[in-house]
C-alpha positions in Angstrom: 7.3 9.4 20.8 9.4 6.7 22.4 6.8 4.7 24.3 9.4 2.5 26.0 10.5 5.3 28.3 7.0 6.5 29.1 5.2 5.0 32.1 2.4 2.8 31.1 3.5 2.5 27.4 0.8 0.0 26.4 -2.2 1.7 27.8 -5.1 2.5 25.4 -6.1 6.1 24.9 -9.3 5.4 26.8 -7.5 4.0 29.7 -5.2 7.0 29.8 -8.2 9.3 29.7 -10.0 7.5 32.5 -6.8 7.5 34.6 -6.5 11.3 34.2 -10.2 11.7 35.1 -9.9 9.5 38.1 -7.7 12.1 39.8 -9.7 15.3 39.0 -12.1 16.9 36.6 -10.7 18.0 33.2 -12.1 20.2 30.5 -12.4 18.7 27.1 -9.6 20.9 25.7 -7.3 20.2 28.6 -7.9 16.4 28.3 -7.3 16.5 24.6 -4.0 18.3 25.2 -2.9 15.6 27.7 -3.8 12.8 25.3 -2.3 14.3 22.2 1.1 12.6 22.5 -0.6 9.2 22.6 -2.9 9.6 19.6 -2.2 7.0 16.9 -4.7 8.0 14.2 -6.2 11.3 13.3 -9.6 12.0 15.0 -9.1 9.3 17.6 -9.1 11.8 20.5 -12.2 13.6 19.3 -14.1 10.4 19.0 -13.0 9.3 22.5 -13.9 12.7 24.0 -17.3 12.6 22.4 -17.9 9.1 23.9 -16.7 10.3 27.4 -18.8 13.4 27.2 -21.9 11.3 26.2 -21.3 9.1 29.3 -20.8 12.3 31.4 -17.2 11.5 32.3 -16.2 14.8 30.8 -18.5 17.6 31.9 -17.5 21.3 31.4 -19.9 22.7 34.0 -18.7 20.2 36.6 -15.1 21.0 35.7 -15.6 24.7 36.0 -17.3 24.3 39.4 -14.6 22.0 40.6 -11.9 24.5 39.6 -13.7 27.3 41.4 -14.1 25.1 44.6 -10.4 24.2 44.6 -9.0 27.6 43.9 -11.5 30.2 45.2 -10.1 30.4 48.7 -6.8 31.8 47.5 -7.8 33.6 44.2 -10.1 36.4 43.1 -12.6 36.2 40.3 -10.2 37.8 37.8 -7.5 35.2 38.2 -10.0 32.3 38.3 -11.5 33.6 35.0 -8.1 33.7 33.5 -7.2 30.2 34.6 -10.5 28.8 33.2 -9.8 30.5 29.9 -6.3 28.9 29.8 -7.8 25.5 30.6 -10.3 25.8 27.8 -13.4 26.1 29.8 -16.3 27.5 27.7 -17.2 31.1 28.7 -20.8 30.2 29.6 -19.7 27.6 32.2 -17.0 29.8 33.6 -19.4 32.7 34.2 -22.0 30.3 35.7 -19.4 29.0 38.2 -18.0 32.4 39.0 -21.5 33.9 39.7 -21.7 32.4 43.2 -18.3 34.0 44.1 -19.5 37.6 43.5 -21.0 37.9 46.9 -17.9 36.5 48.7 -15.2 38.4 46.9 -14.6 40.9 49.7 -14.6 38.3 52.5 -12.1 36.1 50.6 -9.8 39.0 49.8 -10.0 40.1 53.4 -9.3 36.6 54.8 -6.3 36.2 52.5 -5.0 39.6 53.4 -5.5 38.9 57.1 -3.6 35.6 56.9 -0.7 37.1 54.9 -0.3 40.5 56.6 -2.7 41.1 59.4 -2.0 44.8 59.8 -2.2 47.6 57.3 1.2 48.7 56.0 2.6 51.7 57.8 3.8 53.6 54.8 2.9 53.8 51.1 5.5 51.3 50.1 4.2 48.6 52.4 0.6 49.3 51.4 1.6 49.1 47.7 3.2 45.7 48.4 0.0 44.5 50.1 -2.1 45.8 47.2 0.1 44.1 44.6 -0.2 40.8 46.5 -4.0 40.9 46.3 -4.1 42.2 42.7 -1.8 39.4 41.6 -4.3 36.9 43.2 -7.0 38.3 40.9 -8.9 40.7 43.2 -10.1 44.0 41.7 -8.7 47.3 42.8 -12.1 48.2 44.2 -12.0 45.1 46.4 -8.4 45.9 47.5 -9.5 49.4 48.5 -12.4 48.0 50.5 -10.1 45.6 52.3 -7.8 48.5 53.2 -10.7 50.7 54.3 -12.0 47.9 56.5 -8.6 47.3 58.0 -8.1 51.0 58.7 -11.5 51.2 60.3 -10.8 48.2 62.5 -7.5 49.7 63.6 -9.2 53.0 64.4 -11.9 51.2 66.3 -9.3 49.2 68.3 -7.3 52.3 69.0 -10.5 54.2 70.2 -11.5 51.2 72.4 -8.0 50.9 73.9 -7.9 54.6 74.8 -11.5 54.5 76.2 -10.5 51.6 78.5 -7.4 53.4 79.6 -9.6 56.4 80.6 -12.0 54.2 82.5 -9.2 52.5 84.5 -9.0 54.0 88.0 -5.7 55.7 88.9 -3.2 54.3 91.4 -3.1 57.1 93.9 
């Protein structure tokens, strides 16, 4: 590695780690990956991460919760679980952080769908597009069906309410 072209070429490994951690939470695996290009001797990163973990600068449970808090508004549990796995979050901490989201999965999917589309697709092609959008965000097919059922029910209720108010309006004789 050519350190002369890298920003902060003379920073120690610990300084780099603390700089990364000052911006957001990192998992142990993710931080090790970011520090790898700067390792000068074998085992240096592992020792540093052990020290940072002992001082609670690196905390897997806190990182998992932080990730969930940052991303849950736009993503379903499936996608969040996949992202945590990719970032090296241990399964036990990922499941613990995701447990709280189980009860809000439908509301989050509905809110995202409402913001993006607002009305149920008129034909099968439009509904398939809406469905793919939610599935790509990590929501289950059962959740997507529930969102569509809720939207259809709301549209039906609005239509019935509109026709009922039209019937109640006195005529202009």
